[in-house]
N, C-alpha and C positions, 0 to 999 in steps of 0.2 A: 714291575709287572704287578706286585701285591698292592702297591699303592694306587694303581690304575683300577684294580677290582673293588678297592674299598672306597674310593672317591667317585665312583660313577654317578653322574647326575640322572635324575628320573627323566624319561622321554617326555617331551611335551610338543604338541603340534602347534604351529603358527596359526593365526587367524586366516591366513590365506589358504593353508591347507585344509582347515575345517570347512571354509566356505567352498573349496573345490570339491570336496567330498560330498557336501550337502547338494551342490549342483548336480553331481553325478547322481545321487539318490533321486533327485527330482526328475532328473532326464530318464531314468530307469522306469519310474512310475509312468512318465508320458509315453514312453516308447513300448512299455508292456501292456498298457491299455490298449493302445493302436494296434499293436500285433496280435493281442487277443481278438480284436474285432476282425483282422485279416482272417485269422484261422477260422473263426466262426463263419466269415463269408464263404470260405471254401466248402465248408459243411453244408450251408445253404444252397450253394450252386450245385453241389452233387445231387441234392434232393430236387432242385429245379430241373437240372437235366433229366433225371429220371421221369418226372412228371411230364416234360415236354416230348421225350422219347417215346414213352408209352402211349401217350395221347396220340402222337403222329403215326405210330405203328398200328396201334387199335387191333391187335391180332385176334382173330375170331370175333370181332366186335365186342370184346370183352373189356374195353376201356372204361366205359360208363354205361352199363346196361340200364335202359329205361331212364336214362338221365338222372341218375340218383345223384343226391348231394347231401352234405352234412347240413345239419340245421343252421339256416342263415341267422337267425336271432343270436345263437351262441357266437357265431363268428364275429357279427357286429359288436356284440358286448365284449368279447375278449380284446378286440383291437381297440375298441373305444377306450377301455380301462387302460390298456397299455399306453395309448397316446395321451390320456390325461396324465398318467404318471409320468411320462416323459416330459411332458409341458411344465407339470409342477417341479420336477428335477431342475429344469432349464431355468424356470423362474426363480426358483430358490437359489441356484448358483448366482444369478445376476444380482439379487438381493444381498447375497453374502458378499459379492465384490463391492457393493455399495455400502457395506458396513452394517446391514440389517440382519444380524445373526438369527433373531427370533423368527422373522419371516422365513428364512431359509429352513429353520427346523420345523415350523408349523407346515410348511410346503411339502418338506421331506416325509413327514409322518402321514399326511394325507396320501402322499405317493405310495408309501408302503401299503397303505390300505387298499389303493387301487391295484397295486401289484398282486396283493395276496387275493383280491376279487377275481382278477384276471386269471390267475392260477387255478383257483378253486373252479371257475367256470370252464377252463379247458379240461380239467379232470373229470367234472361232471358231465361234460359233453359226451364222453364214451358211453353214458347210459342212454343217449338219446340218438345216437347215429342209426340210420336204418340199414346198415350192412354190417357183414362180417370183415374182419381184417384182410383176409385173402380172397374175398369173393370177385374182385376186379382190380385192374391196374390203378384206378382212382382210389379205391378203398386202401389199398396197399401204402400208396404214397401218402394218402391223408393221415393214416395211423402213424407213419413214420415221422410226418411233420408234426403231429400233435405231440408225440413223445419228446421231439426235440424243443418244441415250444414250452412245454412244461419244464424241462431243464433250464430252458433260457429266462423264463420268468422267475424261476426259483433263485438263480445265481443272481439276477439283476436285483430282485427285491432283497436279497440277503445282503449283497453289496451296498445298497442303500442303507438298510437297518443298520449294518455295522459302522458305517460311516456316521450315522446319526448318534449311536452308541459312543464312538469315539469322542464325537463332539461333547456329549455329557461328561465323559470321563475327564476330558481336558478341563472342562469348567470347573468340575468338582476337585481336580487335583490342584490347579492354579488358584482358584478362589476369585480370580478376576472377573470382570464384566463380560469381556469378549476375547478370550484367549485364542479363539480361532483366527482372529485378524492381526495377532501380533506378528512380529518379525524373527521369533524364535524357530529353531529347526523344525520342531514338532509341528508348529502352525504352518509352516510353508510346506511340509510334507502333507499335512492334512489337506491343504487347499489343492495341491496337485492331485491327491486322490480324488477329490470332489469332481476335479475337472475331467479325469478319465471316467469316472462313474457316469458323469453326466453325458459324456460322448457316447457310451455304451447304450445308455437309455434311449438316446436319439436314434441309434442304429436299430435297436429293438423296435421301435415304432415305425421306422422306414421299411425294414424287412417284413414287419407284420402286414403293412399295406399291401406289399406285392402277394404275399400268400393269402391274404383275405381275397383278393382279385382272382388267384388261380383256384382255390378250393371252394369259394362260395358264389362268385359272381360269374365267372366264365361258363 
């Protein structure tokens, strides 16, 4: 028993076990990103239900007195910037897959600027709305959506920015030309994160189009 305790060999994982764990981590990133989109969809669905329920009920004709609406110019600006950011992220991902890391980084940083612009416009819009938060059903649901959209744009822009920062850290640490395209574990996890982030930005643009129509056009 003494010989056994003194002659223990250090534990080492086989390449197959390492690859299995890595695939599990990549799958977790993939599943987590889609699950996050699903949870966010339920949040938006509850807001959409409130909107259409109050609009159909129109108790006391207080759904939308005098056809008040939020400033349409702000709505188009916010959604356009979100759409441009999503398009840039998608374009950047395709360029990254084709081996053009610099194009992805440039598109990503421009996307960050667009995301911050949309976030700033959404916040500043509160100073221009012609109603109080609880003055009508439309006003209440609009303020609720605006707060949710502020959080959405902040999370999406932060996710994009941290992904770009991670790319810069990888480049600084490895000293190579394109460590993001390597076959190492960190590079593969990085690309999985880019994919999930791109999907989320696409969902932000699509859901933004729905609420643009609901609050600014209908």
